[in-house]
LOKE-460822 format. One line per 8 residues: number of its first residue (from 1); their letters; for each residue y, x, z of C-alpha. Coordinates in nm, 2 decimals. Layout:
NUM> A> Y X Z; ... .
END
This chain:
1> MASDSSTV> 0.60 1.42 0.60; 0.76 1.22 0.31; 1.06 1.39 0.16; 1.27 1.09 0.07; 1.48 0.83 0.26; 1.18 0.60 0.31; 1.07 0.83 0.60; 1.01 0.61 0.90 .
9> LFDLENSS> 1.24 0.73 1.18; 1.07 0.78 1.51; 1.28 0.68 1.81; 1.18 0.97 2.03; 1.44 0.89 2.29; 1.29 0.55 2.38; 0.93 0.64 2.36; 0.70 0.69 2.65 .
17> WKSKTVAS> 0.58 1.03 2.53; 0.65 1.33 2.75; 0.64 1.69 2.68; 0.35 1.89 2.81; 0.59 2.08 3.04; 0.72 1.76 3.20; 0.37 1.61 3.22; 0.26 1.90 3.43 .
25> IPLSAGRS> 0.55 1.88 3.69; 0.39 1.88 4.04; 0.46 1.59 4.26; 0.26 1.58 4.58; -0.10 1.61 4.70; -0.16 1.86 4.42; -0.10 1.60 4.14; 0.13 1.61 3.85 .
33> FDGFELPP> 0.33 1.33 3.67; 0.04 1.25 3.44; -0.22 1.29 3.72; -0.35 1.63 3.60; -0.49 1.85 3.87; -0.27 2.15 3.94; -0.46 2.48 3.89; -0.60 2.60 4.22 .
41> LPLPSLPS> -0.53 2.94 4.37; -0.60 3.20 4.27; -0.48 3.20 3.91; -0.58 3.49 3.68; -0.62 3.82 3.86; -0.29 3.98 3.94; -0.17 4.28 3.73; -0.10 4.61 3.89 .
49> GLDPEYDV> 0.22 4.62 4.10; 0.22 4.24 4.17; 0.10 4.14 4.52; -0.03 3.79 4.60; 0.22 3.74 4.88; 0.57 3.85 4.98; 0.81 3.78 5.26; 1.08 3.67 5.01 .
57> VIAGSGPV> 1.08 3.59 4.64; 1.41 3.60 4.45; 1.45 3.46 4.10; 1.75 3.61 3.92; 1.90 3.96 3.93; 2.27 3.90 3.90; 2.52 3.98 4.17; 2.41 3.69 4.39 .
65> GATYARLL> 2.04 3.78 4.36; 2.13 4.14 4.43; 2.32 4.03 4.74; 2.01 3.85 4.87; 1.80 4.15 4.79; 2.03 4.40 4.95; 2.06 4.22 5.28; 1.70 4.11 5.31 .
73> VEAGYKVA> 1.54 4.44 5.19; 1.76 4.64 5.43; 1.66 4.40 5.71; 1.29 4.49 5.65; 1.16 4.21 5.44; 0.91 4.26 5.16; 1.10 4.13 4.85; 0.99 4.05 4.50 .
81> MFDVGEID> 1.26 3.98 4.23; 1.17 3.82 3.90; 1.41 3.80 3.60; 1.35 3.64 3.27; 1.55 3.92 3.10; 1.46 4.28 3.04; 1.64 4.60 3.14; 1.91 4.66 2.88 .
89> SGRKIGSH> 2.19 4.84 3.06; 2.13 5.21 3.04; 2.00 5.45 3.31; 2.14 5.23 3.60; 1.94 4.91 3.62; 2.16 4.61 3.59; 2.48 4.81 3.54; 2.79 4.69 3.34 .
97> KKNTIEYQ> 2.78 4.76 2.97; 3.15 4.85 2.97; 3.06 5.16 3.17; 2.95 5.33 2.85; 3.19 5.58 2.70; 3.21 5.40 2.37; 3.36 5.08 2.53; 3.58 5.28 2.76 .
105> KNIDKFVV> 3.74 5.43 2.46; 3.76 5.11 2.25; 3.75 4.78 2.44; 3.77 4.59 2.11; 3.41 4.70 2.03; 3.28 4.53 2.34; 3.18 4.17 2.24; 2.94 3.98 2.45 .
113> QGQLMPVS> 2.82 3.72 2.20; 2.48 3.89 2.15; 2.40 3.87 2.52; 2.46 3.50 2.54; 2.22 3.21 2.47; 2.38 2.87 2.41; 2.26 2.60 2.65; 2.28 2.28 2.44 .
121> VPVNRIVV> 2.35 2.27 2.07; 2.38 1.92 1.91; 2.18 1.86 1.59; 2.38 1.92 1.27; 2.38 1.58 1.10; 2.52 1.70 0.77; 2.28 1.61 0.49; 2.21 1.90 0.24 .
129> DTLDPNSW> 2.22 1.68 -0.07; 2.20 1.99 -0.30; 1.84 2.07 -0.19; 1.57 2.10 -0.45; 1.41 1.76 -0.50; 1.07 1.91 -0.42; 1.19 2.05 -0.09; 1.11 1.89 0.24 .
137> QASNFFVR> 1.41 1.71 0.39; 1.43 1.64 0.77; 1.48 1.30 0.92; 1.75 1.27 1.18; 1.52 1.32 1.48; 1.40 1.66 1.36; 1.49 1.95 1.60; 1.63 2.22 1.37 .
145> NGANPGQD> 1.67 2.58 1.49; 1.65 2.50 1.86; 1.92 2.22 1.84; 1.91 1.94 2.09; 1.90 1.59 1.94; 1.97 1.44 2.28; 2.31 1.61 2.30; 2.62 1.39 2.23 .
153> PFRNLGGQ> 2.86 1.64 2.07; 3.16 1.45 2.22; 3.02 1.50 2.57; 2.90 1.86 2.55; 3.00 2.19 2.71; 2.95 2.35 2.37; 3.07 2.70 2.48; 2.83 2.71 2.78 .
161> ATSRVVGG> 2.58 2.99 2.75; 2.34 3.18 2.98; 2.26 3.55 3.00; 1.90 3.66 2.99; 1.91 4.03 3.09; 1.84 4.22 3.42; 2.18 4.22 3.59; 2.28 3.88 3.45 .
169> MATHWTCA> 2.63 3.80 3.36; 2.75 4.10 3.56; 2.64 4.32 3.27; 2.94 4.20 3.08; 3.18 4.01 3.31; 3.55 4.07 3.35; 3.50 4.18 3.71; 3.78 3.96 3.83 .
177> TPRFHKEE> 3.71 3.88 4.19; 4.00 3.68 4.34; 3.95 3.50 4.67; 3.97 3.12 4.64; 4.29 2.95 4.75; 4.22 2.72 5.05; 4.23 2.42 4.82; 3.95 2.56 4.60 .
185> RPRLIKDD> 3.71 2.65 4.88; 3.41 2.44 4.99; 3.42 2.39 5.37; 3.18 2.59 5.59; 3.30 2.46 5.92; 3.37 2.09 5.96; 3.70 1.96 6.12; 3.83 2.30 6.22 .
193> DAADESEW> 4.07 2.45 5.97; 4.13 2.77 6.17; 3.76 2.84 6.22; 3.69 2.77 5.85; 3.96 3.01 5.74; 3.83 3.28 5.98; 3.48 3.24 5.85; 3.58 3.27 5.49 .
201> TRLYDVAE> 3.79 3.57 5.56; 3.49 3.74 5.73; 3.26 3.66 5.44; 3.51 3.76 5.17; 3.56 4.10 5.35; 3.19 4.17 5.33; 3.16 4.04 4.97; 3.45 4.26 4.85 .
209> SFVKTGHT> 3.29 4.56 5.01; 2.96 4.48 4.82; 3.13 4.45 4.47; 3.40 4.71 4.55; 3.70 4.49 4.49; 4.03 4.68 4.45; 4.39 4.60 4.37; 4.53 4.94 4.24 .
217> QFDRSIRH> 4.29 5.07 3.98; 4.55 5.02 3.70; 4.87 5.13 3.89; 4.90 5.42 3.65; 4.87 5.23 3.33; 5.19 5.22 3.13; 5.10 4.89 2.95; 5.00 4.73 3.28 .
225> KLVLDRLQ> 5.33 4.83 3.44; 5.52 4.71 3.14; 5.38 4.36 3.16; 5.38 4.34 3.54; 5.74 4.46 3.57; 5.86 4.23 3.30; 5.71 3.93 3.46; 5.82 4.02 3.81 .
233> HSYGAERS> 6.18 4.07 3.68; 6.17 3.75 3.48; 6.05 3.52 3.76; 6.18 3.69 4.07; 6.09 3.52 4.39; 5.97 3.21 4.20; 5.63 3.35 4.12; 5.42 3.63 4.26 .
241> FQQIPLAA> 5.25 3.88 4.02; 5.00 4.15 4.09; 4.70 4.33 3.95; 4.40 4.11 3.91; 4.16 4.18 4.20; 3.89 4.38 4.02; 3.54 4.48 4.11; 3.57 4.83 3.98 .
249> QRVNPRFV> 3.64 5.19 4.08; 3.87 5.42 3.90; 3.67 5.75 3.86; 3.95 5.94 3.69; 4.26 5.85 3.48; 4.05 5.78 3.17; 3.73 5.62 3.32; 3.67 5.30 3.53 .
257> EWSSAHTV> 3.33 5.22 3.67; 3.30 4.84 3.64; 3.09 4.68 3.92; 2.77 4.49 3.85; 2.45 4.38 4.02; 2.37 4.75 4.04; 2.68 4.81 4.25; 2.56 4.56 4.50 .
265> FDLENRPN> 2.20 4.68 4.51; 2.05 4.95 4.28; 1.74 4.74 4.19; 1.51 5.04 4.20; 1.16 4.97 4.33; 1.10 5.07 4.69; 0.96 5.25 4.88; 1.11 5.55 4.69 .
273> PDHPTERF> 1.23 5.89 4.81; 1.57 5.76 4.89; 1.44 5.45 5.07; 1.10 5.54 5.21; 1.06 5.24 5.45; 1.20 4.96 5.23; 1.00 4.72 5.01; 1.13 4.58 4.69 .
281> HLFPAVMC> 0.97 4.51 4.35; 1.17 4.41 4.04; 0.97 4.24 3.77; 1.17 4.21 3.44; 1.06 3.97 3.16; 0.90 3.75 3.42; 1.02 3.39 3.44; 1.02 3.17 3.75 .
289> ERVIRSEE> 0.91 2.83 3.61; 0.87 2.63 3.93; 0.83 2.63 4.30; 0.53 2.43 4.44; 0.54 2.24 4.77; 0.26 2.26 5.02; 0.01 1.97 5.00; 0.01 1.95 5.38 .
297> NAEKIETV> 0.39 1.98 5.44; 0.63 1.85 5.17; 0.92 2.03 5.35; 0.77 2.37 5.27; 0.74 2.56 4.95; 0.41 2.74 4.93; 0.41 2.92 4.60; 0.62 3.01 4.30 .
305> QIHDLISH> 0.48 2.98 3.95; 0.58 3.27 3.73; 0.53 3.34 3.36; 0.49 3.70 3.23; 0.67 3.67 2.90; 0.50 3.97 2.75; 0.13 3.90 2.84; 0.19 3.52 2.84 .
313> QRYRIKAK> -0.01 3.50 3.17; 0.10 3.27 3.45; 0.06 3.35 3.82; 0.13 3.18 4.15; 0.27 3.39 4.43; 0.30 3.31 4.80; 0.61 3.38 5.01; 0.78 3.28 5.33 .
321> VFILATGA> 1.12 3.23 5.17; 1.21 3.13 4.81; 1.55 3.20 4.66; 1.67 3.07 4.32; 1.97 3.27 4.20; 1.92 3.22 3.82; 2.26 3.05 3.75; 2.41 2.70 3.74 .
329> VHNPQILV> 2.19 2.59 3.45; 1.86 2.75 3.53; 1.85 2.67 3.91; 1.85 2.29 3.85; 1.62 2.34 3.55; 1.36 2.51 3.78; 1.41 2.24 4.04; 1.35 1.96 3.79 .
337> NSGFGRPG> 1.05 2.14 3.66; 0.93 2.15 4.02; 0.95 1.77 4.10; 1.31 1.76 4.23; 1.55 1.51 4.09; 1.41 1.33 3.78; 1.35 1.46 3.43; 1.49 1.26 3.13 .
345> RPDPSLPP> 1.81 1.09 3.03; 1.97 0.93 3.34; 1.90 0.56 3.36; 2.13 0.36 3.59; 1.88 0.08 3.60; 1.64 0.30 3.79; 1.67 0.37 4.17; 1.79 0.72 4.25 .
353> PEVLPYLG> 1.53 1.00 4.27; 1.37 1.03 4.61; 1.42 1.41 4.62; 1.76 1.56 4.56; 1.91 1.24 4.40; 2.25 1.42 4.33; 2.09 1.72 4.15; 2.30 1.79 3.83 .
361> THITEQTL> 2.58 1.55 3.91; 2.94 1.62 3.98; 2.94 1.93 3.76; 3.27 2.11 3.69; 3.39 2.36 3.43; 3.73 2.50 3.40; 3.99 2.42 3.13; 4.09 2.73 2.94 .
369> SFCQTVMS> 4.41 2.79 2.75; 4.43 3.11 2.55; 4.67 3.31 2.33; 4.75 3.67 2.23; 5.09 3.83 2.20; 5.22 4.15 2.05; 5.46 4.33 2.27; 5.82 4.30 2.17 .
377> AELVESVK> 6.00 4.60 2.02; 6.24 4.60 2.31; 5.96 4.64 2.56; 5.80 4.92 2.36; 6.12 5.11 2.32; 6.17 5.09 2.70; 5.87 5.31 2.74; 6.08 5.61 2.64 .
385> SDLTIVGK> 6.41 5.51 2.81; 6.42 5.82 3.03; 6.35 6.07 2.75; 6.57 6.30 2.54; 6.45 6.33 2.19; 6.57 6.60 1.95; 6.48 6.61 1.59; 6.22 6.41 1.40 .
393> PGDPDYRV> 5.84 6.41 1.45; 5.69 6.69 1.23; 6.00 6.90 1.23; 5.99 7.25 1.38; 6.27 7.17 1.62; 6.13 6.84 1.74; 6.14 6.81 2.12; 6.08 6.54 2.37 .
401> TYDPNNPN> 6.19 6.61 2.73; 6.31 6.44 3.04; 6.48 6.53 3.37; 6.23 6.47 3.66; 6.50 6.50 3.91; 6.73 6.24 3.76; 6.77 5.96 4.02; 6.86 5.71 3.74 .
409> NKHPNWWN> 6.52 5.74 3.58; 6.36 5.40 3.53; 6.00 5.53 3.53; 5.81 5.75 3.76; 5.73 6.11 3.66; 5.36 6.05 3.59; 5.47 5.79 3.33; 5.72 6.02 3.16 .
417> DRVVDHMM> 5.48 6.31 3.17; 5.22 6.11 2.98; 5.47 5.98 2.73; 5.61 6.32 2.66; 5.27 6.47 2.62; 5.16 6.19 2.38; 5.47 6.21 2.17; 5.45 6.59 2.13 .
425> THQEDPLP> 5.07 6.60 2.08; 5.05 6.30 1.84; 5.36 6.32 1.64; 5.20 6.11 1.37; 5.19 5.81 1.61; 5.50 5.59 1.59; 5.41 5.43 1.93; 5.51 5.61 2.25 .
433> IPLDDPEP> 5.21 5.46 2.44; 4.93 5.71 2.49; 4.61 5.64 2.29; 4.40 5.63 2.61; 4.64 5.43 2.82; 4.45 5.18 3.03; 4.48 4.81 2.94; 4.70 4.57 3.14 .
441> QVTTLVQD> 4.53 4.37 3.42; 4.79 4.13 3.56; 4.76 3.80 3.73; 4.95 3.53 3.91; 4.70 3.38 4.14; 4.64 3.01 4.22; 4.95 2.88 4.41; 5.04 2.54 4.55 .
449> GHPWHTQI> 5.28 2.46 4.27; 5.08 2.63 4.00; 4.71 2.55 4.07; 4.56 2.76 3.79; 4.43 3.11 3.77; 4.57 3.36 3.51; 4.44 3.67 3.35; 4.70 3.86 3.15 .
457> HRDAFSYG> 4.50 4.16 3.02; 4.29 4.29 2.74; 3.92 4.23 2.71; 3.68 4.16 2.43; 3.50 3.83 2.41; 3.34 3.63 2.13; 3.69 3.51 2.05; 4.03 3.68 2.04 .
465> EVAESIDS> 3.93 3.96 1.80; 4.23 4.17 1.69; 4.29 4.24 1.32; 4.26 4.60 1.22; 4.62 4.59 1.09; 4.75 4.54 1.45; 4.75 4.82 1.69; 4.55 4.69 1.99 .
473> RLVVDWRF> 4.77 4.89 2.23; 5.04 4.62 2.17; 4.81 4.32 2.22; 4.81 4.12 2.54; 4.55 3.85 2.61; 4.66 3.54 2.80; 4.38 3.34 2.96; 4.48 3.06 3.20 .
481> FGRTDPRE> 4.20 2.87 3.39; 4.25 2.52 3.52; 4.05 2.33 3.78; 3.84 2.02 3.71; 3.79 1.74 3.96; 3.42 1.67 4.02; 3.30 1.33 3.89; 2.95 1.19 3.95 .
489> ENRIWFSD> 2.93 1.09 3.58; 2.98 1.45 3.47; 2.63 1.59 3.48; 2.36 1.81 3.34; 2.02 1.66 3.29; 1.69 1.79 3.16; 1.48 1.63 2.89; 1.14 1.48 2.96 .
497> KLTDPYNM> 1.05 1.52 2.59; 1.21 1.84 2.46; 1.18 2.20 2.58; 1.40 2.50 2.53; 1.28 2.83 2.38; 1.12 2.92 2.71; 0.92 2.60 2.73; 1.13 2.46 3.01 .
505> PQPTFDFR> 1.29 2.11 3.01; 1.58 2.12 2.76; 1.92 2.10 2.94; 2.17 1.84 2.81; 2.53 1.79 2.92; 2.71 1.46 2.97; 3.06 1.59 3.04; 3.43 1.51 2.97 .
513> FPQGRTSE> 3.74 1.65 3.13; 3.86 1.37 3.36; 4.19 1.20 3.30; 4.45 1.22 3.58; 4.50 1.53 3.78; 4.27 1.75 3.56; 4.43 1.66 3.23; 4.79 1.66 3.37 .
521> EAARMMTD> 4.74 2.01 3.52; 4.59 2.14 3.19; 4.91 2.03 3.01; 5.13 2.20 3.26; 4.91 2.51 3.25; 4.95 2.53 2.87; 5.33 2.50 2.90; 5.33 2.77 3.16 .
529> MCVMSAKV> 5.13 3.01 2.95; 5.35 2.95 2.64; 5.67 3.02 2.84; 5.54 3.32 3.03; 5.38 3.49 2.73; 5.70 3.46 2.53; 5.87 3.69 2.78; 5.64 3.97 2.68 .
537> GGFLPGSY> 5.63 3.93 2.30; 5.55 3.72 2.00; 5.23 3.54 1.93; 4.96 3.72 1.73; 4.89 3.54 1.40; 4.56 3.35 1.44; 4.58 3.35 1.82; 4.85 3.09 1.89 .
545> PQFMEPGL> 4.83 2.89 2.21; 4.52 2.67 2.21; 4.27 2.51 2.44; 3.93 2.68 2.40; 3.59 2.51 2.36; 3.47 2.34 2.68; 3.22 2.57 2.86; 3.35 2.89 2.71 .
553> VLHLGGTH> 3.48 3.00 3.05; 3.11 3.03 3.17; 3.22 2.92 3.52; 3.00 2.61 3.55; 2.99 2.48 3.90; 2.85 2.20 4.12; 2.51 2.16 3.96; 2.35 2.18 4.30 .
561> RMGFDEHA> 2.66 2.13 4.52; 2.70 2.22 4.88; 2.78 1.99 5.17; 2.72 1.90 5.53; 2.52 1.59 5.47; 2.31 1.52 5.16; 2.41 1.16 5.11; 2.76 1.15 5.26 .
569> DKACVNTD> 2.87 1.45 5.05; 2.63 1.38 4.76; 2.50 1.74 4.79; 2.19 1.94 4.73; 2.22 2.23 4.98; 2.37 2.27 5.32; 2.63 2.53 5.41; 2.35 2.79 5.45 .
577> SRVFGVKN> 2.25 2.72 5.09; 1.92 2.57 5.20; 1.79 2.28 5.00; 1.80 1.95 5.18; 1.46 1.84 5.29; 1.30 2.18 5.24; 1.29 2.45 5.51; 1.23 2.76 5.30 .
585> LFLGGCGN> 1.40 2.71 4.97; 1.75 2.84 4.91; 1.99 2.83 4.61; 2.24 3.09 4.52; 2.53 3.10 4.27; 2.82 2.90 4.14; 2.61 2.58 4.13; 2.67 2.56 4.51 .
593> IGTAFASN> 3.04 2.53 4.46; 3.12 2.16 4.43; 3.50 2.18 4.46; 3.77 2.18 4.19; 3.83 2.55 4.14; 4.03 2.75 3.89; 3.96 3.11 4.01; 3.67 3.32 3.90 .
601> PTLTAVAL> 3.39 3.21 4.13; 3.16 3.52 4.16; 3.31 3.66 4.48; 3.28 3.32 4.64; 2.92 3.29 4.53; 2.84 3.63 4.68; 3.01 3.53 5.01; 2.79 3.22 5.03 .
609> AIKSCEYI> 2.48 3.43 4.97; 2.58 3.66 5.26; 2.60 3.36 5.49; 2.27 3.23 5.36; 2.11 3.57 5.44; 2.23 3.55 5.79; 2.05 3.22 5.83; 1.73 3.36 5.68 .
617> KKHFERSP> 1.73 3.66 5.90; 1.76 3.44 6.21; 1.48 3.19 6.11; 1.21 3.38 5.92; 1.00 3.68 6.04; 0.94 3.98 5.83; 0.59 4.13 5.77; 0.51 4.47 5.92 .
625> FVPGSQAG> 0.57 4.77 5.70; 0.25 4.95 5.60; 0.31 5.32 5.52; 0.18 5.43 5.18; 0.24 5.10 5.00; 0.36 5.14 4.65; 0.62 4.96 4.44; 0.56 4.87 4.08 .
633> RVVKA> 0.63 4.64 3.78; 0.40 4.40 3.61; 0.18 4.58 3.37; 0.21 4.39 3.04; -0.12 4.30 2.87 .
END
C-alpha cells in the first residue's frame, strides 16, 4: 500500500463485500447468505469426552448458566456446558478471585481490568506525523489493534467489556444482589399486580438461596458501622440505610467467602463419586458460534456449532434444548451469527428482519456517579470514645482500657475489645481502626423518591485506585447507579464486514443516554451523592464527584428483551425466556431485562433462569441414565 496521502480510501461501509463469517450465516434449507452449502453432519470425528448429542446444551458458565445447569442436571438431564474462557479461578472451578487470601488481606490489590475485554473501541484518528518517512502509514479505514472503524465515539458504551473465563463476571463481581424495586421489574404475570408480586417473591427466595444472599456479614465491621450509623443518624426517617444485600458467607471474623458460579453449581464433571447418577460435562475454551435450525422445521434448533479454540476444530452437536447464557453482548452476537435479526449497520430504508426484528434494540445501561472520601477526623476519633487511655504509645505505662459494664458506652463490647487489642498491639499505628477490619458495605436501596441504587463501600476496580500516601482504611467509595429508559434507537448491532478477535461479527453500539427522565434523575443522583458523602468525610484528591464512562457499570440490559407478545412489546423472548418463534431455544442473562433498572441485575437474571428451567422441565423429556457413562473435557489436539 502507498505510504502517502494519495492512498485511495476504500469506503468499506458502503461496499457490498461481506466478511467470511457473515457470508456463512445459515438461513434456511441448509443454505447460507451467499448460497454456500452448510457442512453436513457429521463434522470431524469428535474428541474424547464430547458426545454427539445431549439433552441440553448451555453456552456460558456464569451464575445464570450455572443456575440452568444446577436445576436441569439435578432433574436428570444430560447437560453439556461450553465456555469460551478457560479455568482461571483456583481449585474451585468458577469461584470468585477475591476468595484468595491475598485479596482478603488487601482489597486494593484486586483490580479486574485484566479479566475484561472491551466490546467496541473506536479507531484512533490521530495522525502520527512524526513517523519515519519510509514507514507505512495507515489510511483511515485501517483497523488498528482490534479497533472498530464502524463505532461512532460519541454513541459508544466505551466502558462496556466482557469477561472470558469459566465462571464469567462472577469471578470478580461485587456480589451485590438486591431485589428489584417493583418499578424496575419486568412483568411475569399480566394484569394482576398481586400475582406478579407473589411470583417474583417466590423466584427471589430461590435465587437468594442459590447465591447465598445475606444481610449481616459485615455487622461486626467497625468501618461499616461507622458509615452506617452516621448516615442513619444524619437522615433519620427520611431515608433507609442497611448493609448491601451480598452474595457471600462470613466464614470467620477475617474471611468472607464471596459467591460465584461455583456457589450455584460446582461445575465438576458428572458422574463423579459425589454425584454418581448425574450427567454434566464442562468444556472450557470452546466457543458456541451459532445455533442451526432444522431444515424441516424452522421452529426447532437442531444443532449448535462449537469451536474448540485450542485445536481450532469445529463441531456440530445435537440437543433437545439449547440455552444461551453468554451475556448481553454475546447472546445477540450468536443469534445474529445464526440468522436471527440482520447483520450490518441498521438501515431504516429496509423492512424489519423477519426473525427477531427487535434483537439488539432498546438497550439500557446505567448512569454511574462516583467519588471517594476520606473519613473525617471526628468520625475516626469516635472509634475510641468509650476508652480510657493512659500514657503515650511506646511508653512503659501506656494503657488502653474500657468498662464493659458502663451503660453509657456508645459502642458494643466486641467493638471496644478489638480497638483496645489493636491500640495495644500496634502502638506504632496512629489509627484506632484494626488493620484487618472488614470494609464498609452500606446501601440505601431504590426508593420511590430516590430511584437510584447506591453502594457505599470499598472495592477495587479499574478506577478508584488509592494513592499509597492515603491509608485505605479511611477511604470510602461512593457508587450511585441510575436507571435509563429504554429507547428503540439505542441499540447494539453486529457488522457484516468486520469480525472480533474470535472471528464473530463485530459488535457496535449506537447509544446515548436519553434526555428527560434519565438525564434529570442522573443530575439529582449526583447531587444526592455529593451531599451524602460529605457527611462522612472530605473528597479524596483525584476522586472528586464525577460521572463515569458509559458502559463501565457492566450492567447492559435489554439486548434481547422479554415480553408477553413479540410485536406489541417489541421483545425477543417470552416470560419463560424462550425465543419467540423457536420452541427449544432459551436466552438467559441481563439481556432479558428490558426495563429501566438501577439495581444490580444478577439476582433478577438468576430468578428468570429459575422460571425458565421450570418450563423446560415441564415440556422436554430427559434421556435415560446409562450406568457407567463417563464425563470428560474436550481433548485439545
